[in-house]
Every structure is written in C-alpha cells, then in structure tokens.
N, C-alpha and C positions, 0 to 999 in steps of 0.2 A: 505494500501499499504507499504509496507516495505522500511524502508530508511536504508541506510548505512551511518555510522560515520566514516570518515576520518581524522586524524590530522595529517599532512604533517608540519615537521620541516625546517627549512631552515638558513643559513647561518648570512642572517642580514634583515635586516629592508625592505631594498629594493627591495631583490629576493621576501620576501612575499609578499610585493605590489604589486610586478610584476605578482607572481603566483595567487593574489585575486583577480587580474584584470581579469588575462586570464579565472579564472574561471569562476567568476561572470557575466563578460561582452561576452569575446570575444567567449567562448565554449558553453555559455549559446545564445549568437546571433547565432551560428551555427547550433543550437540544439543538441550540442552535448552531453549536461551534462543536468539535469534537474535539480536544488537545491530545498530544503525543506528551507534551512540558510545557511550562511558562515558565518565567522569571522576571522578575523585578531588581533594576539595579539602578540606583542614585549615587550623586556625588553630592555629599553635605557640605556646608558654606565653610569646614575647612578642609576641603580637598579629597577626604576618605568616601572609598567608596564602600558600598555596602548593597548587601545581594539579597535578595529574598526569593526561595525556590518553591513553587508549587508542589512539587513532590521531594518527600525526604527520606531518601534510602536507607539514613541514618536508622532512623525512627523503624519504618519497613523490617529492615533488616532485624532490627532488636527483639523485632514483635515474633519474627519467625525463626530466628534462633531460638527463643526462650520457648517457642512449640518444641523444636525438635530438638532444644534440649531437654524437658519436661518429657518425654518419648523414649530418649535413651537412658534417661536417670530412672525413670519407673521400670526400666529393665533391670537395671544392676541395684535396684530400689532405692536409690538416690535422687530424687526428683527435683530438689530445690539445688541443691548442687549443679544437677544438668540443667536447670532451666538459667539459671545465673551465668555456667560457664558458654551455655549456647545464646543468651541473650547478648553477652561481650562478643562472642565471635560473631554474630550475625550484625550485631554494630559496626563493628570496625568491618565486615565485607561491606556492610552497604554505605559506608563512610568513603568505603574506596570506589565504590563503585557510579558510576558517571552514566546516567539516562536520560537521552534526550538532548537537550542544548549543553551543548560544550561549556563546561565552567569556565576553561581559560578566554574563551571567545568572549563571554559576559563580563570577564577583568576587564579586559580589555580594552571594549568599548565603554566600561564605565568610565575606565581614566582617561576616553577623550571628550566626555561631556562636561562642559561647564558647569562649574559649581552651583549645586541647587535644583539645575534638570535631572530629570530620571527619561528612563527606558524600559519597554515591556517588551521581552521578547517570547514569542508564539513558534511553537509547533504545532502546524495545524495541520492534522487529519482530514477534517471533512466539516465544512461550513454552509451555510445558507448566505451565500457573500451579500447580497442587497441588506439583508436585515443587520447581519452583525456590522456591515459598511453603517448604514443606518442609525445602530446604537453608538459605534465611535466615533461619529463625525461631531458632535456637540463638544467632543473632547479639544478637540482640533491638532488631531497625532502630527507629525510629520514620520515620513516614513524612512529610517535611518538605513536600514540595509534585509536584503529579502533572498530569498533565490529564485524568486518570480523571471520570468525572460524579462527584456525591455520594453516591449508594448504591454504586458501584462502589470507590470509595477507604474508604466505613467497611466493605466487605465484604476491601480488602485492610489494613484496620488491625486488623480483628478476626481475620482469619485470623495474621497476622502476631503476634499476641501470644497466640493460645490455646494 
C-alpha cells in the first residue's frame, strides 16, 4: 500500500498542536484519513527542537514485553519477575524501533524551523482529500515537504490556499 508523506508548516506551536490533534484524532475518528504515522515538531523561542510522536513505540513494546514475560514467567513459576523483565526488554526494543516517519528527518526539519514555528508530519495511507483539505484550510498551513509529484504538490498548495 503506497503512503504519502506530507509535512505542513504552521505559524506557531499552538496551531501545530491543533492540526496534529485534527489529523490524529478528529479526522481519523471520522475515517476521513488513515495515517501510518504522524509527528509534531516545533522550535521554541530558545531554539530547542521538541518532537511529539503519534505512535509511542516504547509504551507499546513495554506492554507487549510484559505480556510475553508474564506468560514465560508462569511457565517457570515466576510471573512477576517475568513480567518485569519482559516489560524492560520490550520497552528497550520499542525505543529502538523506528516505525513510520524517520526520526532523523523530523529533527533535521525541526532544526530548520524559525523559532516559534511548528510542523506536522503525516504519513498518509488513505484520505478523503477534499474533506481533509477543507478541514486543514482554516489553519493556513504551508507545504514544507512531500513525496508527491510536482503537479500533485502544486494542486495541494493551491487547494490549501484557496
């Protein structure tokens, strides 16, 4: 299944958080967009880059590891110890796993942002384009990056600014 990477630039962190919530919660619940991953990056007034990921692989790894650890622990009559070891190893594996949008790319673009500005990364699996664009338009985002063709990106830019 082909995915499309779209990075939208926004005026400030608050706008970025609103758009991030819009695409990861509201539009997803309405089934207008299906995301493979999403991330919010902003650069604060001090110039520090902050990242918020939609998928927490560390927590997912810890939960899965705890489950498997408890099962193995039951076999050896030490379920609590097994759960603790499983959770720790699962958390480490989850932390080292990079699914979706590349973390290095997120941080690199974050370094290029003007302090105070934000960007939302979306790895779009499928979308109802016209409704998603209509929902995004009031935030006046700029397309910073995408893997769309030049023509498709120009159409997206025109639709967002119309």
